[in-house]
C-alpha positions as CSV (number, residue, x, y, z in Angstrom):
1,M,263.9,-72.1,57.1
2,D,265.0,-68.4,56.9
3,A,263.2,-66.9,59.9
4,H,264.1,-63.4,58.8
5,A,262.4,-63.9,55.4
6,Y,259.2,-65.3,57.0
7,R,258.9,-63.6,60.3
8,A,260.6,-60.2,60.1
9,Y,257.3,-58.5,59.2
10,C,255.9,-59.7,62.5
11,L,258.7,-58.4,64.7
12,E,258.7,-55.1,62.8
13,S,255.0,-54.6,63.4
14,V,255.2,-55.5,67.1
15,R,258.2,-53.2,67.6
16,T,256.3,-50.3,66.1
17,H,253.8,-50.4,69.0
18,Y,255.8,-52.0,71.9
19,D,259.3,-52.3,73.2
20,V,260.4,-55.8,72.6
21,V,262.7,-58.1,74.6
22,L,263.4,-61.5,73.1
23,I,264.2,-64.9,74.5
24,S,265.7,-67.1,71.8
25,G,267.7,-70.3,71.6
26,A,270.7,-68.6,70.0
27,E,272.2,-65.1,70.0
28,P,270.0,-62.9,67.9
29,T,271.2,-61.6,64.5
30,W,268.7,-59.8,62.2
31,E,266.3,-59.5,65.2
32,K,268.6,-57.0,67.0
33,E,267.4,-53.9,65.2
34,F,263.9,-54.6,66.6
35,L,264.9,-55.3,70.2
36,L,265.3,-53.4,73.4
37,D,267.1,-56.4,75.0
38,H,267.3,-60.2,74.7
39,A,268.2,-63.3,76.6
40,V,269.5,-66.6,75.3
41,A,267.7,-69.7,76.5
42,D,266.2,-72.8,75.0
43,P,262.5,-72.1,74.7
44,T,261.7,-75.9,74.9
45,D,263.5,-76.1,78.2
46,Q,260.8,-75.0,80.6
47,A,263.2,-74.3,83.5
48,A,265.6,-72.3,81.4
49,L,262.8,-70.4,79.7
50,N,261.2,-69.5,83.1
51,A,264.6,-68.4,84.5
52,A,265.2,-66.1,81.5
53,G,261.6,-64.7,81.7
54,R,262.0,-64.0,85.5
55,N,265.3,-62.3,84.8
56,L,263.8,-60.0,82.2
57,A,260.8,-59.3,84.4
58,E,263.2,-58.1,87.1
59,R,264.6,-55.5,84.7
60,Y,261.6,-54.5,82.7
61,D,257.9,-54.0,83.3
62,L,256.7,-56.9,81.1
63,A,253.2,-56.4,79.7
64,G,252.8,-59.6,77.8
65,V,254.5,-62.8,76.5
66,M,253.9,-64.3,73.0
67,T,255.3,-66.6,70.4
68,W,254.4,-67.4,66.8
69,T,256.5,-70.6,66.8
70,E,254.4,-73.8,67.0
71,W,256.8,-75.8,69.1
72,Y,257.0,-73.1,71.8
73,L,253.3,-72.6,72.4
74,V,253.0,-74.6,75.6
75,P,256.2,-73.6,77.3
76,V,255.5,-69.9,76.5
77,A,252.0,-70.2,77.9
78,R,253.4,-71.7,81.1
79,L,255.9,-68.8,81.3
80,A,253.1,-66.2,80.9
81,R,251.0,-67.9,83.6
82,Q,254.0,-67.9,86.0
83,L,254.5,-64.1,85.3
84,G,250.8,-63.4,85.8
85,L,250.3,-62.4,82.1
86,N,247.5,-63.0,79.7
87,T,247.4,-66.3,77.9
88,T,245.2,-69.2,76.8
89,T,245.8,-72.0,79.3
90,P,248.8,-74.3,78.7
91,E,246.3,-77.3,78.9
92,A,244.2,-75.9,76.0
93,L,247.4,-75.3,73.9
94,Q,248.5,-78.9,74.6
95,G,245.2,-80.0,73.2
96,C,245.9,-77.9,70.0
97,R,249.4,-79.4,69.7
98,N,248.2,-82.9,70.2
99,K,245.9,-83.6,67.2
100,H,244.5,-86.8,68.8
101,I,243.2,-84.7,71.7
102,S,241.9,-82.1,69.3
103,R,239.9,-84.7,67.3
104,S,238.3,-86.0,70.5
105,L,237.3,-82.5,71.5
106,F,235.9,-81.8,68.1
107,A,233.8,-84.9,68.4
108,R,232.6,-84.1,71.9
109,H,231.5,-80.6,70.8
110,G,229.9,-81.6,67.5
111,V,232.5,-79.9,65.3
112,P,232.7,-81.7,61.9
113,S,236.1,-83.3,61.5
114,A,237.7,-86.5,60.2
115,V,237.6,-90.0,61.6
116,S,240.9,-90.4,63.4
117,V,242.7,-93.3,65.2
118,G,245.9,-93.0,67.2
119,V,248.4,-95.8,66.7
120,R,251.8,-96.8,67.8
121,T,252.7,-99.7,65.5
122,E,252.5,-100.5,61.9
123,Q,250.0,-103.3,62.5
124,E,247.8,-100.9,64.5
125,A,248.0,-98.5,61.6
126,A,247.0,-101.2,59.1
127,D,244.1,-102.3,61.2
128,A,242.9,-98.6,61.6
129,A,243.2,-98.0,57.8
130,A,241.2,-101.1,57.1
131,L,238.5,-100.0,59.5
132,I,238.4,-96.4,58.1
133,G,238.8,-97.4,54.5
134,Y,241.3,-96.2,52.0
135,P,242.5,-93.7,51.1
136,V,243.7,-92.5,54.5
137,V,246.2,-90.0,55.8
138,L,249.0,-90.8,58.2
139,K,250.4,-87.9,60.2
140,P,252.3,-87.2,63.5
141,A,249.9,-86.4,66.3
142,A,252.1,-83.4,67.4
143,H,253.9,-81.7,64.6
144,A,253.4,-78.8,62.1
145,A,254.0,-77.6,58.5
146,S,252.7,-80.8,57.0
147,M,255.9,-82.6,58.1
148,G,255.5,-86.4,58.2
149,V,252.0,-86.2,56.6
150,I,251.3,-88.7,53.8
151,R,248.3,-90.0,51.9
152,V,248.0,-93.8,51.6
153,D,245.8,-95.3,48.8
154,T,246.3,-99.0,49.4
155,A,247.4,-101.5,52.0
156,H,250.5,-102.2,50.0
157,E,251.7,-98.6,50.5
158,L,251.0,-98.5,54.2
159,P,254.3,-100.0,55.7
160,A,256.5,-97.3,54.0
161,A,254.0,-94.6,54.8
162,Y,253.9,-95.6,58.4
163,A,257.7,-95.5,58.6
164,F,257.7,-92.0,57.1
165,A,255.1,-90.6,59.5
166,A,256.6,-92.4,62.5
167,Q,260.0,-91.0,61.9
168,T,258.7,-87.4,62.3
169,A,256.3,-88.3,65.1
170,G,259.2,-89.6,67.1
171,H,260.4,-86.1,67.5
172,G,257.2,-84.9,69.0
173,V,257.1,-83.4,72.5
174,E,253.3,-83.5,73.4
175,S,252.9,-86.9,71.7
176,T,254.9,-89.4,69.6
177,Q,251.8,-91.1,68.3
178,V,250.9,-91.5,64.6
179,L,247.3,-90.8,63.6
180,V,245.5,-92.7,60.9
181,E,242.7,-90.5,59.5
182,E,240.0,-90.4,57.0
183,Y,241.1,-88.6,53.8
184,L,239.1,-85.5,53.3
185,D,238.8,-85.0,49.6
186,G,238.1,-81.3,48.9
187,E,239.5,-77.8,48.6
188,E,241.8,-76.8,51.5
189,V,241.6,-73.4,53.2
190,S,242.6,-71.9,56.4
191,V,240.7,-69.4,58.5
192,E,242.6,-66.7,60.2
193,C,241.0,-65.9,63.6
194,V,241.6,-63.5,66.5
195,T,240.3,-64.5,70.0
196,Y,240.1,-62.0,72.8
197,Q,238.7,-62.8,76.2
198,G,236.9,-65.8,74.8
199,L,235.3,-64.0,71.8
200,T,236.6,-64.9,68.3
201,T,236.6,-62.7,65.3
202,V,237.2,-64.3,61.9
203,V,239.4,-62.0,59.9
204,A,240.2,-63.8,56.7
205,V,240.0,-67.0,54.6
206,T,243.2,-68.3,52.9
207,R,242.8,-70.5,49.8
208,K,245.6,-73.0,49.5
209,T,247.4,-74.9,46.7
210,V,248.9,-78.2,47.9
211,G,251.0,-80.6,45.9
212,M,253.8,-83.2,45.6
213,P,251.4,-86.2,46.2
214,P,251.3,-88.3,48.3
215,F,252.7,-85.5,50.5
216,F,250.9,-82.3,51.3
217,E,253.4,-79.5,50.6
218,E,251.9,-76.1,50.5
219,L,252.8,-74.4,47.2
220,A,250.7,-71.2,47.2
221,H,248.1,-69.2,49.2
222,V,245.7,-66.4,48.3
223,V,243.7,-64.1,50.6
224,D,240.7,-62.2,49.2
225,A,239.0,-59.7,51.5
226,D,235.7,-60.6,49.9
227,D,236.1,-64.4,49.7
228,P,232.6,-66.0,49.3
229,L,233.6,-68.9,51.6
230,F,233.8,-66.6,54.6
231,P,230.3,-67.2,55.9
232,V,230.6,-71.0,55.1
233,V,233.8,-71.6,57.2
234,A,233.7,-68.9,59.8
235,P,231.2,-70.6,62.2
236,V,233.0,-73.9,62.1
237,A,236.4,-72.3,62.8
238,V,234.9,-70.4,65.8
239,A,233.3,-73.7,67.1
240,A,236.7,-75.5,66.8
241,L,238.4,-72.8,68.8
242,D,235.7,-73.0,71.5
243,A,236.0,-76.8,71.5
244,V,239.8,-76.8,72.2
245,G,239.5,-73.9,74.7
246,V,241.4,-71.1,73.0
247,T,240.5,-67.9,74.9
248,D,243.2,-65.4,73.7
249,G,245.4,-65.1,70.7
250,V,245.7,-65.3,66.9
251,S,244.8,-68.7,65.4
252,H,245.2,-70.4,62.0
253,V,242.4,-73.0,61.6
254,E,242.8,-75.5,58.7
255,I,239.7,-76.8,57.0
256,R,238.7,-78.8,53.9
257,I,235.5,-78.3,52.0
258,V,234.0,-81.7,51.4
259,D,230.8,-81.9,49.3
260,G,230.2,-78.2,50.0
261,R,230.6,-78.6,53.8
262,P,233.6,-77.6,56.0
263,R,235.5,-80.3,57.9
264,L,238.2,-79.5,60.4
265,I,241.8,-80.5,59.8
266,E,243.4,-78.9,62.8
267,V,243.6,-75.8,65.0
268,N,247.0,-74.0,65.1
269,A,246.9,-71.6,68.0
270,R,249.3,-69.1,66.6
271,L,249.9,-66.8,63.6
272,A,250.1,-68.6,60.3
273,G,253.4,-69.2,58.5
274,D,254.2,-68.7,54.9
275,M,253.7,-64.9,55.1
276,I,249.9,-65.4,55.4
277,G,249.6,-62.7,58.1
278,H,251.3,-60.3,55.6
279,L,248.8,-61.4,52.9
280,V,245.9,-60.6,55.3
281,H,247.4,-57.2,56.0
282,L,247.8,-56.4,52.3
283,A,244.2,-57.6,51.6
284,T,242.3,-56.3,54.5
285,G,244.5,-53.9,56.4
286,V,244.2,-55.9,59.6
287,D,247.6,-56.5,61.3
288,L,247.6,-59.9,62.9
289,A,251.1,-59.6,64.4
290,R,250.0,-56.5,66.2
291,A,246.8,-58.2,67.3
292,A,248.7,-61.1,68.8
293,A,250.9,-58.6,70.8
294,D,247.9,-56.6,71.9
295,I,246.1,-59.7,73.2
296,A,249.2,-60.9,75.0
297,C,249.3,-57.5,76.8
298,G,245.6,-57.6,77.6
299,V,244.7,-54.9,75.1
300,R,241.6,-55.2,72.8
301,P,243.0,-55.6,69.2
302,H,242.1,-53.4,66.3
303,L,240.3,-55.6,63.8
304,T,238.4,-53.2,61.5
305,P,239.3,-53.8,57.9
306,T,240.8,-50.7,56.1
307,R,241.2,-52.2,52.6
308,S,239.4,-54.7,50.3
309,Q,241.6,-56.4,47.8
310,A,243.5,-59.7,47.4
311,A,247.1,-60.9,47.9
312,A,248.8,-64.1,46.8
313,I,252.1,-65.9,47.6
314,R,253.8,-68.4,45.4
315,L,256.4,-70.6,47.2
316,I,259.3,-71.4,44.9
317,Y,260.3,-75.1,44.8
318,P,262.8,-76.8,42.5
319,A,261.6,-79.4,39.9
320,Y,263.9,-82.0,41.5
321,S,266.5,-82.3,44.3
322,G,270.0,-81.0,43.6
323,T,272.4,-78.0,43.9
324,L,271.0,-74.5,43.2
325,T,273.1,-73.0,40.5
326,E,271.1,-69.9,39.6
327,R,268.2,-67.9,41.0
328,S,267.1,-64.5,39.7
329,M,264.1,-62.4,38.9
330,D,263.6,-60.2,35.8
331,A,264.7,-56.8,37.1
332,E,262.4,-55.0,34.6
333,L,259.3,-56.7,35.9
334,S,260.3,-56.0,39.5
335,E,260.8,-52.3,38.8
336,C,257.7,-51.7,36.6
337,S,255.0,-53.8,38.4
338,D,253.6,-52.2,41.5
339,W,251.5,-55.4,42.0
340,L,254.7,-57.5,42.6
341,E,254.9,-56.7,46.3
342,R,258.2,-58.6,46.8
343,V,260.4,-61.4,45.6
344,T,262.5,-63.1,48.4
345,F,265.1,-65.8,47.9
346,T,265.9,-67.8,51.0
347,R,268.6,-70.1,49.5
348,D,271.9,-69.1,47.9
349,V,273.6,-70.5,44.8
350,G,275.6,-73.5,45.8
351,E,273.2,-74.8,48.4
352,T,271.6,-78.2,48.3
353,L,267.8,-78.5,47.9
354,V,266.1,-81.8,48.9
355,L,262.4,-82.5,48.1
356,P,260.2,-84.9,50.0
357,P,260.2,-87.7,51.0
358,H,263.9,-87.2,51.8
359,G,263.5,-83.5,52.6
360,D,260.8,-81.1,53.6
361,M,259.8,-77.4,53.2
362,F,262.9,-76.4,55.2
363,S,265.3,-78.2,52.8
364,A,263.4,-77.7,49.5
365,R,262.1,-74.1,49.2
366,I,264.1,-71.5,47.2
367,G,262.0,-68.6,48.2
368,Y,258.7,-66.9,47.4
369,L,257.0,-64.1,45.6
370,I,254.0,-62.0,46.6
371,T,251.5,-60.3,44.3
372,T,248.4,-58.1,44.9
373,G,245.2,-57.4,42.9
374,P,241.6,-56.3,43.2
375,S,240.5,-60.0,43.4
376,A,241.9,-63.4,44.0
377,K,241.7,-64.2,40.3
378,V,243.8,-61.2,39.4
379,A,246.3,-61.7,42.2
380,R,246.8,-65.3,41.3
381,A,247.2,-64.5,37.5
382,R,249.8,-61.9,38.4
383,S,251.6,-64.5,40.6
384,S,251.7,-66.9,37.6
385,E,253.0,-64.0,35.4
386,A,255.8,-63.1,37.9
387,Y,256.7,-66.8,38.2
388,R,257.3,-67.0,34.4
389,H,259.9,-64.2,34.8
390,L,261.7,-66.0,37.5
391,S,264.8,-68.2,36.9
392,A,265.8,-71.0,39.2
393,Q,268.3,-73.6,37.9
394,V,269.1,-76.8,39.8
395,T,271.8,-79.3,38.9
396,P,270.8,-82.9,39.9
397,R,273.2,-84.7,42.3
398,L,273.8,-88.4,41.9
399,D,274.1,-88.8,45.7
400,L,270.6,-87.5,46.2
401,P,267.5,-89.6,45.6
402,R,265.3,-88.2,42.9
403,A,262.0,-86.9,44.2
404,A,258.7,-86.0,42.6
405,A,258.4,-82.5,41.1
406,P,256.1,-80.2,43.0
407,T,253.1,-80.5,40.7
408,P,249.9,-79.1,42.3
409,T,247.2,-81.6,43.1
410,R,244.6,-78.9,43.7
411,M,244.7,-75.4,42.5
412,A,242.8,-72.9,44.7
413,P,240.0,-71.5,42.5
């Protein structure tokens, strides 16, 4: 995944208000224009991260430590605690990272969620699925970005599905378990929240389009400042954050609406990916990247909306795996349409694209386009119009297994 394409807006926003020093696993490239200084250390190696943090603290008056990377949440919280800086506790963040723990906390606090059973073998998965009832969802207990997540409709499909989920789960840090869960059949949304000193403010609701069944690839998102689902999902999102113990930070809470009622999928205790934070800024004027930095520094964030419109992102996938031979956007549309906020290609001609199940979002996406409008309906229609003016050609490769085309299973209304 091209970090510059998806996270530069965050670093640019933070740099506008704070001097930034960065700890990263490799020498910075595009990030350097936003940095005062940097250190190279593996953020998943706690000892190395702590040493780098202490070294920077000796040279600079550090006001806060933050990350928007899912896999670094716990070690960065431990670093913040060691430096005496503001953070949600590492223990609470471990609970967010481990979905089995999250489900237990949701149940204990009465937050509506899905029936979930942690398993370590295929037979345990089969027994759990039979108990819950098909269809079920198999997923790693500690991962992100829908990686290793698969729907299973019958017992016949379970062995292959378990192998798929277990392969990704094996790379987990907080847990290597696989979860077998009740399939929540309904529209998927996320709730973008900001928590400061234990008080959560719900900022926006993101409607999602997912596809490539039986997988759950995210194909599009739209944020409307006046989304009517706001009062429906906001209380449940707040209850979920309270249940897992998030006290400070920006969170991305995923929910499905089942029979008109919200049910929790998971709590991600960090800024959303897929440019959702940028969509929120375009739609409402609230800057979630800055809010995250403010909270890390113990400063009350600015959360008053300054606009009321909508913004949509369409993530560009190929129809099948192969070699990218062309990618372009109609220049006339780009120049004449002020509602086409940006078109970004993250893969170059000649690169290989691999769809699930043999690939994932990191290997499959070609890029994205963002559109705005006075409502979600208009922003989404403009997204479809822009997509029609985009050209992405892929040549199939015989050495790559053919995968299903990214047909949406549920279009956000």
